[in-house]
C-alpha positions in Angstrom: 77.9 73.1 104.1 76.5 75.1 101.2 74.3 73.2 98.7 76.1 72.1 95.5 76.6 74.9 92.9 74.8 74.7 89.6 76.6 73.4 86.5 76.9 76.9 84.9 78.2 78.4 88.1 80.9 75.7 88.3 81.8 76.3 84.7 82.3 80.0 85.4 84.5 79.3 88.3 86.6 76.9 86.2 87.2 79.7 83.6 88.5 81.8 86.5 90.7 79.1 87.8 92.1 78.4 84.3 93.0 82.1 84.2 94.7 81.8 87.6 96.8 79.0 86.4 97.7 80.7 83.2 98.6 84.0 85.0 100.7 82.0 87.5 102.9 80.9 84.5 102.9 84.3 82.8 103.9 86.0 86.0 106.9 83.7 86.0 108.1 85.4 82.9 107.7 88.8 84.6 109.5 87.5 87.6 112.5 86.2 85.6 112.7 89.4 83.6 113.0 91.4 86.8 115.8 89.4 88.4 118.6 91.3 86.8 117.4 94.5 88.3 117.2 93.3 92.0 119.6 95.5 94.0 121.4 92.9 96.1 125.1 92.1 96.8 126.6 89.7 96.1 125.0 89.1 92.7 122.6 86.1 92.7 121.5 86.2 89.0 123.7 85.4 86.0 123.7 89.1 85.1 123.1 92.2 87.2 122.0 95.3 85.5 124.0 98.5 85.9 120.8 100.3 86.9 119.1 98.2 89.6 115.6 99.2 90.8 114.0 98.7 94.2 110.6 99.0 92.6 111.3 96.2 90.1 112.8 94.2 93.0 109.6 94.6 95.0 107.6 93.4 92.1 109.7 90.3 91.6 109.6 89.6 95.4 105.8 89.9 95.5 105.3 87.6 92.6 107.7 85.0 94.1 105.7 84.9 97.4 102.5 83.3 95.9 103.1 82.3 92.3 104.2 78.7 92.6 102.0 77.9 95.6 99.1 79.1 93.5 100.2 77.1 90.5 100.5 73.9 92.4 97.2 74.4 94.1 95.6 74.7 90.7 97.6 71.7 89.5 96.1 69.6 92.2 92.6 70.9 91.5 92.8 70.1 87.8 94.6 66.8 88.4 91.7 65.4 90.3 89.3 66.7 87.6 91.3 65.1 84.9 91.7 61.8 86.8 87.9 61.5 87.2 87.3 62.4 83.6 89.9 60.1 82.1 90.3 57.3 84.6 93.7 56.0 85.8 95.2 54.9 82.5 93.9 58.0 80.6 95.2 60.3 83.3 98.7 58.7 83.3 98.9 58.8 79.5 97.8 62.4 79.4 100.4 63.4 82.0 103.2 61.5 80.2 102.3 63.4 77.0 101.8 66.8 78.4 104.3 66.9 81.3 107.0 64.2 80.9 107.5 64.6 77.2 108.0 68.4 77.2 110.4 67.9 80.1 112.5 65.3 78.3 112.4 67.1 74.9 112.3 70.7 75.9 114.8 70.9 78.7 118.0 70.0 76.7 117.1 72.5 74.0 116.2 75.4 76.2 119.1 74.7 78.6 121.6 74.7 75.8 120.4 78.1 74.7 120.6 79.3 78.3 124.2 78.1 78.6 125.1 80.1 75.5 123.6 83.3 77.1 125.4 82.7 80.4 128.7 82.4 78.6 127.9 85.6 76.7 127.2 87.3 80.1 130.6 86.2 81.3 132.2 88.8 79.1 130.8 91.5 81.3 132.1 92.4 84.8 128.7 92.1 86.2 127.8 88.8 84.6 128.5 85.0 84.4 127.8 82.0 86.6 127.1 82.7 90.2 128.4 80.6 93.2 125.1 78.9 93.4 125.5 77.5 89.9 127.9 74.8 90.9 130.3 74.0 88.0 127.5 75.2 85.7 126.8 73.8 83.2 129.4 71.0 83.5 127.9 67.4 83.6 127.0 65.4 85.7 125.4 68.5 87.3 121.9 68.7 85.8 120.3 72.1 86.6 116.6 71.7 85.8 116.3 75.5 85.6 112.7 76.6 85.2 111.7 73.1 84.0 111.9 71.9 87.7 108.1 72.5 88.0 107.4 69.7 85.5 109.7 67.3 87.4 107.9 68.1 90.7 104.5 67.8 89.1 105.3 64.3 88.0 106.4 63.4 91.5 103.2 64.8 92.9 101.1 63.0 90.4 102.7 59.7 91.4 102.4 60.5 95.1 98.7 61.5 94.7 97.8 58.3 92.8 99.6 56.1 95.3 98.0 57.9 98.3 94.5 57.8 96.7 94.8 54.1 95.9 95.8 53.4 99.5 92.9 55.5 100.9 90.4 53.7 98.6 91.7 50.3 99.7 91.6 51.2 103.4 88.4 53.2 103.3 86.0 50.9 101.4 82.9 52.5 103.1 84.0 56.1 102.3 83.8 57.1 106.0 87.4 58.3 106.2 87.0 60.4 103.1 83.8 62.0 104.4 85.6 62.8 107.7 88.5 64.3 105.8 86.1 66.4 103.7 84.4 67.7 106.9 87.8 68.6 108.4 89.0 70.3 105.3 85.7 72.2 104.9 86.0 73.3 108.5 89.5 74.6 107.9 88.5 76.5 104.7 85.4 78.0 106.4 87.6 79.4 109.2 89.0 82.9 108.8 92.3 81.4 110.1 92.5 79.0 107.1 95.6 80.6 105.6 97.4 80.6 108.9 96.6 76.9 109.5 97.8 75.9 106.0 101.0 78.0 106.5 102.1 76.0 109.6 103.9 73.1 107.7 106.0 75.4 105.5 106.5 77.9 108.3 108.1 75.1 110.4 110.3 74.1 107.5 111.5 77.7 107.1 112.2 78.0 110.8 114.2 74.9 110.9 116.4 75.9 107.9 119.4 78.0 109.3 120.1 79.2 105.7 116.6 80.3 104.9 116.1 83.9 103.8 113.0 85.8 102.7 114.4 86.3 99.2 114.6 82.6 98.7 111.1 81.6 99.7 110.3 78.0 99.2 113.6 76.3 98.1 113.0 75.0 94.6 114.8 71.9 93.2 116.1 73.7 90.1 119.7 72.5 90.7 119.1 68.8 91.3 117.0 65.8 90.6 116.5 65.3 94.3 113.5 67.3 95.4 114.2 69.1 98.7 112.0 68.9 101.8 110.7 72.5 101.5 109.5 71.9 98.0 107.7 68.7 99.0 106.1 70.4 102.0 105.3 73.8 100.4 104.1 72.6 97.0 102.8 69.3 98.2 100.5 71.0 100.6 99.3 73.3 97.9 98.7 70.4 95.5 96.8 68.5 98.2 94.6 71.6 99.0 93.8 71.8 95.3 92.9 68.1 95.1 90.6 68.5 98.2 89.1 71.7 96.9 87.9 69.8 93.8 86.1 67.3 96.0 84.1 70.3 97.4 84.1 72.9 94.6 81.5 75.0 96.5 84.3 75.9 98.9 85.6 78.3 96.2 82.7 80.6 97.2 84.6 81.3 100.4 87.7 82.5 98.6 85.5 84.6 96.3 83.7 86.3 99.2 86.9 87.0 101.1 89.0 88.4 98.2 89.3 91.9 99.8 89.8 90.6 103.3 92.7 88.5 102.1 94.1 91.1 99.7 94.7 93.8 102.3 96.7 91.7 104.8 98.5 90.0 101.9 99.9 93.3 100.6 100.9 94.2 104.2 102.7 90.9 104.8 104.4 91.0 101.4 105.7 94.5 102.0 106.9 93.7 105.5 108.6 90.5 104.3 110.3 92.5 101.6 111.7 95.0 104.1 112.9 92.2 106.3 114.5 90.5 103.4 116.4 93.7 102.6 117.5 94.1 106.2 118.7 90.5 106.3 120.6 90.9 103.0 123.6 93.1 102.4 121.8 95.2 99.9 123.2 98.7 99.6 121.4 101.1 101.9 119.6 98.3 103.7 118.7 99.4 107.3 120.5 97.7 110.2 118.5 96.7 113.3 119.9 95.9 116.7 118.5 92.3 116.5 120.3 89.0 116.4 120.3 87.5 112.9 118.7 84.3 114.1 115.9 86.2 115.7 115.3 88.3 112.6 115.3 85.1 110.5 112.7 83.5 112.7 110.5 86.6 112.6 110.8 86.7 108.8 109.9 83.0 108.5 106.8 83.4 110.8 105.6 86.3 108.6 106.5 84.9 105.2 104.7 81.5 105.6 101.2 83.1 106.1 102.1 85.7 103.4 102.3 82.8 101.0 98.8 81.4 101.7 97.0 84.7 102.3 98.3 86.1 99.0 97.5 82.8 97.2 93.9 83.0 98.5 93.7 86.7 97.5 94.9 86.0 94.0 92.4 83.2 93.5 89.6 85.2 95.1 90.3 88.1 92.8 90.0 85.9 89.8 86.8 84.2 91.0 85.3 87.7 91.7 86.3 89.4 88.5 87.3 86.8 85.9 84.6 84.1 86.2 83.0 84.9 82.8 84.4 83.6 79.5 86.9 85.9 77.8 88.4 85.1 74.4 91.6 87.0 75.4 92.0 85.1 78.7 91.2 81.8 76.9 93.9 82.5 74.3 96.5 83.4 77.0 95.5 80.3 78.9 96.3 78.2 75.8 99.5 80.1 75.1 100.9 80.4 78.6 102.4 76.9 78.8 104.4 77.3 75.6 105.5 80.8 76.5 106.7 79.7 79.9 108.7 76.8 78.5 110.6 78.9 75.9 110.9 82.2 77.6 114.1 81.9 79.7 116.9 82.1 77.1 115.0 84.9 75.3 114.5 86.9 78.5 118.1 86.2 79.6 119.5 87.4 76.2 117.6 90.6 76.4 118.8 91.2 80.0 122.4 90.9 78.8 121.7 93.1 75.8 120.4 96.0 77.9 122.5 95.5 81.0 125.1 98.1 80.1 122.7 100.8 78.8 122.5 104.0 80.9 118.7 103.9 81.1 116.4 103.7 84.1 116.0 100.1 85.3 112.1 100.1 85.1 112.3 101.3 81.5 114.7 98.5 80.5 112.6 96.0 82.4 109.5 97.1 80.4 111.5 96.8 77.1 112.6 93.3 78.0 109.0 92.2 78.6 107.6 93.7 75.4 110.6 92.6 73.2 110.2 89.0 74.6 106.4 88.6 74.7 105.7 89.8 71.1 107.9 87.2 69.3 107.0 84.5 71.7 103.3 85.1 71.1 103.9 85.1 67.4 105.8 81.8 67.7 102.8 80.3 69.5 100.3 81.5 66.9 102.4 80.4 63.9 104.2 77.3 65.2 102.1 75.8 68.0 98.5 76.8 68.2 97.3 74.8 65.2 100.0 72.2 65.1 100.8 68.9 66.7 102.9 70.9 69.3 99.7 72.6 70.5 98.0 69.2 70.7 101.0 67.8 72.7 101.0 70.7 75.2 97.4 71.5 75.6 95.8 68.1 75.0 94.1 69.3 71.8 94.8 71.2 68.6 93.0 74.6 68.5 90.5 74.7 65.5 91.2 77.4 62.9 88.1 79.5 63.5 87.4 83.1 62.8 86.6 83.8 66.5 87.6 81.9 69.6 84.9 79.9 71.3 84.5 78.8 74.9 86.7 75.8 75.3 86.4 73.3 78.1 88.0 74.8 81.2 90.9 72.9 82.6 92.4 71.6 79.4 94.9 74.4 78.5 97.9 73.9 80.7 99.1 71.2 83.1 
């Protein structure tokens, strides 16, 4: 194993990982803004634009492949860091403040605004609740919407603390943990690491007769009962992040291999996108003389490694090109949590507003992003950054300084 990295090198890598986590959240805004332009039938989003775009659909598909796996990997990494900085009680208190409280307070407010927008969309022939939105939003159905990631994070924190306590109790000498570290290091050092890590979620995909590439890992956004795929896919990512923090030097491997993972990641994502179109009833989708079950199995076998190879590529790119401190990236890292929490009703309203315009889909998509991000960033600057809300979400209140300074990495978002 490589010798331990120096403190300044570790700090640089943490700046890069903070950027990874922030961009994973910001890409979620891009993803959700693109959903109304995805050219599929029947409609799966609450509004379908009159000018769909294959290019925008490919963008949303690509982001969906790796975004949440990347986020939960980073969440596991920074969870272990926070646990060892704060101790058990401090960690629990911090997670209750920054994860549980925003979920309890933010979800009803944001969801109510989303319900208003969905009802507005119902006035258009291409809008309104979809079949997947069961009796939406009638109680006692509790769609978590995009807040589901906070709910799953809380579950994973509990699971990680219980599992860690059990391991510490059983492994007083530390021999088991040393063996686990050696095994994990061996996996990460292998060029086949993404394929090995993809096995659990690949099996879950293969055993799901309803799975399709457009779905990816099934998220528990319609229920308080987290499904098996979310536990397997995001739990594996969280565990990998936790173990990576035990051996931070393994990040060097991802940094060195960024190009060797980026190229196959792009190929697998494009192939999975084509297969997803073939499996769907999208207009113009090519038909192949292959049984649907065979096609689904092939798609699952390709999609699972696409998740992990693209996740490694995304992290490797950040480590290679974003390791130094950047005031802009620091600001976005601070703002990303707030932006993600509030973005959905704003983006949805803009999607409805432009849905009937006879403009090209990519142009309307760009307008939605600009029109949403500018006021959201202004709300962060004026209402959050220097207030108690910023302290609640980011664990600290940003100082009112003329120029941003290098904050401690790992404190900006959950």
